[in-house]
N, C-alpha and C positions, 0 to 999 in steps of 0.2 A: 055494834056488832056487825061483823062482815057478812054481807048477802051471798049466799052461795048460789051460784047461777046454774040452772038446771043443764045437764048435759046435752040434752036434746036441742037446746037453743044455740049450741056452739058448733062451728063447723070442725072439722079434723085438725086443721093447722092451731086454731083457738084451744082445741082441748090438749094439744101436745105442750103447750106453753102456759097454760092456765095455773095460778097459784095454788088451786085446790087439787090436792092430789089424786082424789076420786076422779076428776075430770081427765087428768093426765093419763090415769089407769085405763080409762075408758078410750082414750085416744091411742095408747099403745096397742090395746086390744084390736081396735078398729083398723089401725095400720098393719098389725100382724094378718088380720083376715085378708086385707087388701093385697099383701105380698103373696099368700097363699093361694090366691085366685089365679088360675091358669092364664087368663086373658090380660092381666095385668102387665103393663110395661115397666119392668123392674128398673131400667135406666131412668125412667121419668120419676119414679119414686126415689132412687138413691140421689137424684139431682134436686129434688124438691125438699127432701128431707135430709137434714144431717143426722142420721141415726146414732152415730157414736157420741153426740152431746147429750143423748137420752140417758147415757151410762153414768151420768153425773148427778141423777136425780137423788135428792136428800131425804127422801121418804123411802123406807124399806120395801113396802109393798109395790110402790111404783117402780122403784130400781129393779125389782124381780121381773115385774112384766116387761120393763124396758131391756133386759137380758133375754128374756124369752122372744122378745121381737128381733133382738140382734143376731140370735142364733137359730131363728125360725128358718126351716128350709122352704125352698120354693118348690112348686111342683117340677119345675125345670131340673131340679137336682135329681130327680128320679127318671129323666128321660133316658131312653136307652142310648148306649154309646155305639 
């Protein structure tokens, strides 16, 4: 029987590639929150994580969270022009 690793024991990068879909969902949520934080350097995020690869997730629930991550707006999207 496969042992499920607790999400708290994994760092973000490990969550995003974990074989357990629940851990990937947690990773997608965590990365979405990170992107939506105003002091996050988005360039670093997009260089560190190939977000488009997450759109190939084979679990429907995880894929939905990956799509939300991919389309999530950044606070900079609302900056005055």
